[in-house]
N, C-alpha and C positions, 0 to 999 in steps of 0.2 A: 292342572286343569283339575284334576280330581277334587282339589281341596276347594277351588273355587267356585264350582258346582254345586258340591256339597253346602257351602256357606250359602248360597241364594236359594236351596230346596232340601229342605229339612229332612223329606223322606228318602233321600240318598243316604242318611246316616244309617247305623244300625239301629235296632228298635232301642236297645236300652240305652242309646244317647239323645233319643228326638225330644225327649219331655225337656232336658238340660239345654240342648240348642235351641229349643222354642223359648223359654225362658229367657237366655239371653239375647233373643232376637228382639224379643217386646221390649227387653230394658234399653237395648238401644236406640229403639224408635224413639222411645218417651225423652231420650236424653237429646239436649239440645247442644250442638257441635259449636264450639267458641270459633269463630273466624281470627285470623291472623291480622294484625296490621297490614303487614307487608305484601303485597300482590305477589301472585304466583309466577312462577319461573318463565309462565308461557306469556302473561302479560307484561313483564317486566321486558322480554326479548322484542315485543311489539314494536315497529319502525317508528312509531310517532312517541313513543315513551321513550326508547333510546336518545332520539334525538333531544326531548326536553330535557332528560338527565346529562347528555353531554353539555347542553348551553349550560347548566346550572353548575356543573363543575367548572366552567370556562369563565367564572365571575372573576376569580381572584388571577388565577394564571390563563393565559392565551396559550391556546393550543398552536400546532403547528399542523399544516394540512396531511401529513403523513404521520401523527402524532397515534392514530389508532393502529396504523401498520406495523410500525415500531414497538409500540408497546404489547405486541402479541408475540415478537420474536425478539427483544432485546430486553435486557436490565439495565434501568437508566441508574447511571450514578453521579451525583453532584461532584465536580472537580473545580478546584482554583485555577482561577484565570489570571495569577498573577505572574506567572512564565511566560506565556504566550504574549502577554503587554509588555513585558520586559522586553524580551526578543525581537518584537515587532518595532520597537523604540530603537533598538540597538541597529537595526538593519538598514536603516537609512531613510530617504524621503518618500511618503507614501504617494498614490496617484491622486490623492485629494490635496496636493497642492502644500504650501507652507503651512498655511492652519492646522491640516490634517495630520501634518508631522509633529507640528508642535502639541497639538492635543494630544497625540498618541503618546508623545516623551514626557508629559506634564506628571510630575510626581513618581518619576522612576528614577532609578541610580543610574550612574553614570558608567561606560565600558570601560572597566578598569581591570587588572589582574585578579584583585580580589574578589569582585563581585563574581568573575568568571567562575574562580574556585569555590566560592561559596554554591554556584548555581551548578556545578559539576559534581559537587560533594554529595547535593541531594538526589541527582539524576545522572545517576553513572550509567554509559554505556547507553543511553537513551536515545528514539528516533523523533525527530520533528517534521510535522507535515506541514510542507510549504507550499505556496501559490509562485509560479514563474511567469513572467510575460516576456517575449522576445521583443527587443527591441529594432530589429529588422525583418526581414523576410522570412517567409517558413512557417509550420506548423509541426511543432514536436510530437513526438511518437510514444507508445508506450517501451520501456527498457533502455532510454534515451539517458547518456552519463550525464552526471553532474559535479564539474571540475570547477577547481581551484584557480583565480586567474594568477598567471606568473608576473613578475616585476616588468618584464620587457613588453607583455602584454597591456600593462597598466601606461607604461612610455608609449608605446607606440598609438593606444586610445587618444592620448593627451596631446600627441603632435598631429594625429588625423582623426577627427571628429566621425569621419566616414570609414573608418576602417572596420572590416567585418567579423575581422576575428582571425586567430591563428590556424594554421593548418598543422594536423598532425602528420609526421613523417611514414612512410610506408615501413612495415614492420615483415623483418625476416621469418619465415616458416621452417623453422629447423627438421619437424617431421617430414616436410615434402623434400629437402635436400635429401635425408635418409632414405627415403624413399628411392630417389633418383640413383644415390651410390648404390643402393641393394641392385637396382636393375642393371646397372652398370658389371655388376660383380658376377650377375646370373649370364650376363650375353658374355662376357671373358671366359668364363668356365666353360661354358658351351663351345667356344671356338677351340678353347684348350683342349678339351675331350674329342671334338673333330680331329685335331691334327694328330693327337696319340693314335687314333682308331686308323688313321691312313698312313701312319707310320709303321703300324702293328705293334704298338708297345701295349704292355700289359697294364688294363686299368688297375690303380690302387682303390683302397676301401674309400668311402664317403667320408670326407674330413667333416668335423662336428663343428660347424659353423653358429652363428649367432641366429637366434629366433626370426623369422620372419615377419614385416610389419605389417599389419593389419590396415589398410587404409579407412580411415573415417573414424579411427580411435588412435588416442594419446597412449606415445608408448610410456613415459617416462610419468613422474610426480607432476599435477596439474600446476601451472604458474598461478602466482596471486593475481587475486583481479585488479587491485590497484595498480598493477606494473602493466596492465593494457594499454594504456595512454602516458603521453608524457605530462602531463598535469595531472595534479593530485586530486582524487576521485575521492567524493565525499557522500556519494547519493546517486539515486535513479528517479526516473520518472515513472510512475504509475497510470497516467491517463495524460492524453494531451491532443490536441487539435487546433484548428483555426477558428477563433471566436468572431461572429458577423457583428456582435453587439460592439466591441472594442476596435474590431478592425486589425487583429494583430494574433501571431499565435501564443495562445494560453496553454498551461499544463499544470499537473498536480504530482507532488513527489515527496520523496520522503528521504531526509538528510540526515546524519549524524550530528547530533549536539557538539560533540569536543570537536567535530570538524570545523562546524559552522561558527563556533566562538572565537577559534584558533584563526580564522580567515576573517570575520570581522574586527579582531583586535589590531592585525595587521595592514587592513586597507586603510586608505586615509577618508577623511569624513565626506568629500563629494562624491568620491567613487564607492563608497560603502554599500554594500548589497548586491554588488556585481558579479554575476558568474557565468560559467562557460558551460554550454550545451552542446553535445555530439553526437548524433546517431550511431549506433552500431556498426550500419552498414557504410558510414561515410568518413571523410576524414576530415571536414571542414570544422570548424568549431565557430559558436554563434554565443555573440552577449545577450545574457537575461538579465532581468532585475527580479530578484528574491525578495519575498514578502511572504508574512504570517499571519494568516487570518485566526481571529478571537472570536 
């Protein structure tokens, strides 16, 4: 504040500096200030000027509605669409009909073992974003399991087109059975101690037994996630609900590229692209058509 006040009022300076400051002030008044060609920051931030600038920058490339929001928060990188197009052509028929399927597969390599190995060499241990559409009733939710069809599922679907899907057998809970055995041993020990006291026998020292199990915690090593169901698990649903526009349940998820290529190479042409969905709290599987958006 002191320097700014002295620059406007020369008398605030010491006497031996007033003459020098007066000459510099008179010299600055006579000099013409060169105006910059670019407008100031305040003028550029004006609403009208911003809209005109955005329209000018969209002459060559059309922006999305959320372009400004994403440009402030993300770093955009150009990627090749060759792999999604190839996988989309291998996944079977598309919702647009035969013409859409032929258009997607035009100029693409066939589904062979060499082509799959070439894709896996370029993208090892990769995840693929997929779009899922239910063939029956229901609406998938998050954390739903995406599984591969077994041979008996394809045979049953060929015999009966109204077949809703297989059912997962009930799993036994070893942790629950261990807790039940532990409770039975405690009850038996109390009964034996009561009999010994009633007969006047001397009580021995406490025997060192196994550590008690805590309900809600897994006692041993955790099981493998893929062993949670009888079908081969190769992906999960991240978001899903019932679509009023399509009239069926739709979902978005991620699957393993290795599992996807192995499944597509084993399935016949007409049934290619069919997978199974099962919510974690249900035992019923549902048939789903898998597609890859580009």
